[in-house]
C-alpha positions as CSV (number, residue, x, y, z in Angstrom):
1,M,252.6,82.2,164.5
2,Q,254.1,78.7,163.8
3,S,255.5,77.3,160.9
4,H,256.0,73.4,160.1
5,I,256.5,70.9,157.6
6,L,253.5,69.0,156.4
7,D,254.2,65.6,157.0
8,K,252.1,62.1,157.7
9,R,251.0,63.6,161.2
10,L,249.0,66.3,159.1
11,S,247.7,64.1,156.5
12,T,244.2,63.9,158.2
13,I,244.1,67.9,158.1
14,V,244.9,68.3,154.7
15,P,244.6,65.1,152.3
16,L,247.7,65.0,149.8
17,D,247.1,63.3,146.5
18,V,250.6,64.0,145.4
19,E,253.6,62.1,146.4
20,R,255.1,63.5,149.7
21,D,258.8,63.1,148.4
22,A,258.0,65.4,145.4
23,E,258.2,68.7,147.7
24,N,258.3,69.9,151.3
25,V,255.2,72.0,151.9
26,R,255.2,73.9,155.1
27,L,252.1,75.4,156.7
28,M,252.3,78.9,158.8
29,Q,249.6,79.2,161.1
30,M,248.6,83.0,161.1
31,Q,247.1,84.8,164.1
32,D,243.7,84.3,162.7
33,G,244.1,80.7,163.1
34,R,244.5,80.0,159.3
35,R,247.4,78.3,157.8
36,L,249.5,79.7,154.9
37,A,251.2,77.2,152.8
38,Y,254.6,77.6,151.0
39,T,257.4,75.5,149.5
40,E,261.0,76.9,149.1
41,Y,263.2,76.0,145.8
42,G,266.7,76.9,145.4
43,D,269.4,77.4,147.9
44,R,268.1,77.8,151.3
45,N,270.9,80.0,152.4
46,A,270.7,82.3,149.4
47,Y,269.1,85.7,148.8
48,P,265.4,85.4,149.3
49,L,262.6,85.8,146.5
50,I,259.1,85.5,147.5
51,H,257.3,84.2,144.5
52,C,253.4,85.3,143.7
53,H,252.0,82.6,141.3
54,S,249.7,83.5,138.4
55,H,245.8,83.1,138.3
56,G,244.9,79.6,137.8
57,S,248.5,78.4,139.4
58,S,249.8,77.6,142.9
59,R,253.2,77.5,144.7
60,L,253.9,74.4,142.3
61,E,254.6,77.0,139.5
62,A,257.8,77.8,140.8
63,A,259.2,74.1,140.7
64,S,260.6,74.7,137.5
65,F,263.0,77.4,138.8
66,H,264.4,75.2,141.3
67,K,267.5,74.3,139.3
68,A,268.3,77.6,138.0
69,A,267.7,79.3,141.3
70,I,270.5,77.2,142.8
71,A,272.8,77.9,139.8
72,Y,272.4,81.7,140.3
73,G,272.1,81.9,144.1
74,F,268.6,82.3,145.0
75,R,266.2,80.8,147.6
76,I,262.6,81.2,146.1
77,I,259.6,81.0,148.7
78,A,256.4,80.0,146.7
79,V,253.2,80.8,148.6
80,D,249.7,79.5,147.9
81,R,247.2,82.3,148.2
82,P,243.9,82.1,150.4
83,G,242.0,78.9,148.8
84,V,244.3,77.9,146.7
85,G,246.5,74.9,147.0
86,L,246.9,74.3,150.5
87,S,246.1,77.8,152.2
88,D,243.2,78.1,154.1
89,F,240.1,80.5,152.3
90,I,239.5,83.6,154.0
91,E,237.8,86.5,152.4
92,Q,239.4,89.5,151.3
93,Q,238.4,92.5,149.8
94,A,241.9,93.9,148.1
95,V,245.3,92.8,147.2
96,Q,246.8,94.3,150.3
97,G,245.5,91.5,152.6
98,F,247.6,88.9,151.0
99,A,250.5,91.3,151.0
100,Q,250.1,91.5,154.6
101,D,250.3,87.6,154.9
102,L,253.7,87.8,152.8
103,L,255.2,90.3,155.1
104,A,254.3,88.0,158.2
105,L,256.0,85.1,156.6
106,A,258.8,87.2,155.8
107,D,259.5,87.9,159.3
108,K,258.8,84.2,160.3
109,L,261.6,83.2,157.8
110,R,263.7,86.1,159.4
111,C,264.2,87.9,155.8
112,K,265.1,91.2,156.4
113,Q,265.2,92.2,152.7
114,F,264.1,90.2,149.9
115,G,263.2,90.4,146.1
116,L,259.9,89.5,144.7
117,L,259.2,87.0,141.6
118,A,255.6,87.4,140.1
119,N,254.1,85.6,137.4
120,G,250.9,86.6,135.5
121,A,248.3,88.3,137.9
122,G,250.7,87.8,140.9
123,A,252.1,91.1,139.9
124,S,249.5,92.8,141.6
125,Y,250.0,91.3,145.1
126,A,254.0,91.9,144.2
127,L,253.5,95.5,143.8
128,A,251.2,95.9,146.7
129,L,254.1,94.6,148.8
130,A,256.5,96.7,147.2
131,A,254.7,99.5,147.9
132,M,253.9,98.5,151.3
133,A,257.3,97.8,152.5
134,P,259.7,99.8,150.1
135,E,262.6,99.4,152.7
136,R,262.6,95.6,152.5
137,V,261.9,94.9,148.9
138,Q,265.0,95.5,146.9
139,V,263.7,94.2,143.3
140,V,260.7,93.2,141.4
141,L,260.8,90.6,139.0
142,G,257.7,89.9,136.7
143,L,257.3,87.1,134.1
144,S,254.2,87.4,131.7
145,C,252.6,90.0,134.2
146,Q,249.0,91.1,134.1
147,F,248.8,94.4,135.7
148,P,246.7,96.0,138.3
149,M,243.9,98.6,137.4
150,M,245.4,101.7,136.9
151,T,242.3,103.7,135.6
152,K,239.8,105.5,138.2
153,A,236.8,103.4,137.2
154,S,233.9,103.7,139.7
155,A,233.4,101.5,142.5
156,L,230.2,100.1,140.5
157,L,232.2,99.1,137.4
158,R,234.7,97.3,139.4
159,K,232.3,95.4,141.6
160,S,230.3,94.7,138.3
161,A,233.7,93.3,136.7
162,A,234.7,91.5,139.5
163,I,231.3,89.4,139.6
164,A,231.4,89.1,136.0
165,I,235.0,87.2,136.5
166,R,233.6,85.2,139.4
167,L,230.8,83.8,137.3
168,S,232.9,83.2,134.4
169,I,235.0,80.9,136.4
170,Y,232.4,79.1,138.4
171,C,231.1,78.1,135.0
172,R,234.4,77.1,133.4
173,H,234.7,74.9,136.6
174,F,231.6,73.6,136.0
175,V,232.1,72.5,132.5
176,A,235.6,71.2,133.5
177,S,233.9,68.8,136.1
178,H,231.9,67.3,133.5
179,T,234.3,66.7,130.6
180,P,237.7,67.1,132.1
181,S,239.3,65.3,129.5
182,R,238.3,68.3,127.3
183,Y,239.2,71.1,129.5
184,L,243.1,71.2,129.2
185,P,243.0,71.1,125.1
186,R,240.5,73.9,125.2
187,I,242.9,76.0,127.2
188,L,245.6,74.9,125.3
189,D,244.0,76.4,122.1
190,T,243.8,79.7,123.5
191,L,247.6,79.9,123.6
192,S,250.1,81.3,121.1
193,F,252.1,79.0,118.6
194,A,255.2,79.4,120.7
195,D,253.3,78.0,124.0
196,K,251.8,75.1,122.1
197,R,255.2,74.2,120.6
198,L,256.7,74.4,123.9
199,L,254.1,72.2,125.7
200,D,254.4,69.8,123.0
201,N,257.1,68.4,125.6
202,P,255.1,65.8,127.8
203,K,256.8,66.7,130.8
204,L,256.2,70.5,130.3
205,L,252.5,69.9,129.8
206,A,252.3,67.4,132.8
207,Y,254.0,70.1,135.0
208,V,251.5,73.0,133.8
209,E,248.2,70.3,134.2
210,N,249.5,69.3,137.6
211,D,249.9,73.0,138.8
212,M,246.5,73.7,137.6
213,K,244.9,71.0,139.3
214,E,246.8,71.9,142.5
215,S,245.3,75.4,142.4
216,L,241.8,73.7,142.4
217,R,242.4,71.5,145.4
218,Q,240.0,73.2,147.4
219,G,237.4,73.9,144.7
220,V,236.7,76.9,142.6
221,K,236.0,79.4,145.6
222,G,239.9,80.4,146.1
223,L,240.3,80.9,142.5
224,A,237.2,82.8,141.9
225,Q,238.2,85.3,144.6
226,D,241.7,85.3,143.6
227,S,240.7,86.8,140.0
228,A,238.2,89.0,141.4
229,L,240.5,90.8,143.5
230,Q,242.3,92.4,140.2
231,F,239.5,94.7,140.1
232,S,239.5,95.6,143.7
233,H,240.4,99.3,144.8
234,T,243.9,100.2,145.6
235,A,245.0,103.5,147.4
236,M,248.8,102.5,146.2
237,D,250.8,104.9,144.3
238,Y,252.8,102.7,142.2
239,S,254.4,105.8,140.8
240,R,256.6,106.1,144.1
241,L,258.1,102.6,143.8
242,Q,262.0,103.3,143.8
243,M,263.5,99.9,143.6
244,P,264.2,98.3,140.4
245,C,261.0,96.8,138.7
246,H,261.7,94.6,135.8
247,F,259.4,92.7,133.7
248,W,259.7,90.0,130.9
249,Q,257.1,89.3,128.0
250,G,257.4,87.0,125.0
251,S,256.5,88.7,121.9
252,A,254.2,86.0,120.8
253,D,252.0,86.7,123.8
254,C,248.8,88.9,123.2
255,R,249.2,92.5,122.1
256,R,246.7,93.5,125.0
257,T,249.0,92.2,127.6
258,R,251.9,94.0,126.2
259,H,250.2,97.3,126.0
260,L,249.1,97.4,129.7
261,A,252.6,96.3,130.4
262,E,253.7,99.5,128.6
263,S,251.1,101.6,130.0
264,F,252.0,100.5,133.5
265,I,255.8,100.6,133.2
266,A,255.3,104.3,132.0
267,R,253.9,105.5,135.3
268,C,256.8,103.2,137.2
269,P,260.2,105.5,137.6
270,Q,262.5,102.2,137.8
271,G,260.4,100.2,135.6
272,S,261.8,98.3,132.5
273,L,260.1,96.1,129.8
274,H,262.1,93.0,128.4
275,E,260.8,91.4,125.4
276,L,261.7,87.6,124.5
277,A,261.4,87.1,120.8
278,N,259.2,84.3,119.6
279,R,258.6,83.2,123.1
280,G,254.9,82.9,124.7
281,R,253.3,83.1,127.8
282,Y,255.0,80.3,129.5
283,F,258.5,81.3,128.1
284,Y,260.0,81.1,132.0
285,L,259.6,77.0,131.5
286,R,262.8,77.6,129.6
287,N,264.4,80.9,130.0
288,V,264.1,82.1,133.6
289,E,268.0,81.9,133.7
290,N,268.1,85.3,131.9
291,V,265.7,86.6,134.8
292,L,267.6,85.5,137.5
293,A,271.1,86.6,135.9
294,S,269.3,90.3,135.7
295,A,268.5,89.9,139.2
296,N,272.0,89.7,140.3
297,H,273.0,92.5,138.3
298,L,270.1,94.5,139.7
299,L,271.1,93.4,143.3
300,G,274.8,94.5,142.5
301,R,275.7,91.1,142.8
302,E,278.9,90.2,140.2
303,Q,279.1,86.4,140.6
304,S,276.3,84.6,138.9
305,K,276.8,81.5,141.6
306,I,276.8,82.7,145.2
307,P,278.5,80.4,147.8
308,S,275.8,78.2,149.8
309,N,277.1,79.8,153.1
310,S,276.1,83.3,152.1
311,V,273.2,84.5,154.4
312,Y,270.6,87.2,153.7
313,F,268.7,87.5,156.7
314,N,268.9,88.5,160.4
315,H,270.0,85.2,162.0
316,A,270.6,81.6,161.2
317,T,267.6,79.9,159.7
318,P,265.9,77.8,162.5
319,K,266.8,74.3,162.0
320,N,263.1,73.1,161.5
321,L,263.0,75.4,158.3
322,V,266.2,74.1,156.6
323,D,265.2,70.7,155.4
324,Q,266.3,69.9,152.0
325,V,263.9,70.8,149.1
326,K,263.0,67.9,146.9
327,T,261.4,68.6,143.6
328,A,260.6,66.5,140.5
329,N,263.0,66.6,137.7
330,L,261.5,68.3,135.0
């Protein structure tokens, strides 16, 4: 497997319609030949947190964490899932497939131990990885998470739900492609008052819109699969997770989301749910500092700021992987 910075030499392979100075995106070639795209934010020599983005998002979701990650001593590794953003598409039958990809990336980046930072539907992938490699995952942090199905639904019911989700996404994408100017306002109409007020900020709204566009860079196929995998069968026993699993939810988020969170955490021995008063789905655009401060406490790191010469993996990071991250000032 190889990893390199996506630059002008690769522009003929993957067309970029964003400024190259906005971020340093890297591609890792997997053993099956496809490419996995990721971007690093925060302090490159600090404790690694692998970021699992939400449904309808991409690696760009973690861009807003950059400054806070530097302040609290974290290295955030944000990864596009197959068919999303710049990662090549591949058919996958369960969330464990991408969890294996993340393990391969952790090996390549020489991260012996690490934490997981999941947003929305990214929780399914993060929890699968935590169950797959409990000796390496030290903490799981969740933001407005949508949890995997815990009920023993029949294979037919799961497959039907997955098909319905795929069709719904294809239909929404078709409508959006014909009325793009109305698509984002329709999504905003479904949000809570707290989120609408937050996204009144033009910079934050532009950030969310750019992230959504990046998730659809290759079309809707990857996004549809990503959503449908939430209904795939998993043999993971999440009740055996022994690392701290802490999740943050805004009190203004929908009640069903909170109910599912409480149901999942009741089965997780080290699980905790933190409610943020008067915050919505996108609370992390303004309040991720609380999450990272808690992560330091859970990891037993007394200082909130960690010296930049601290190293949290086996060997020194290869030179070609430590170029300074440049990110938009949100």
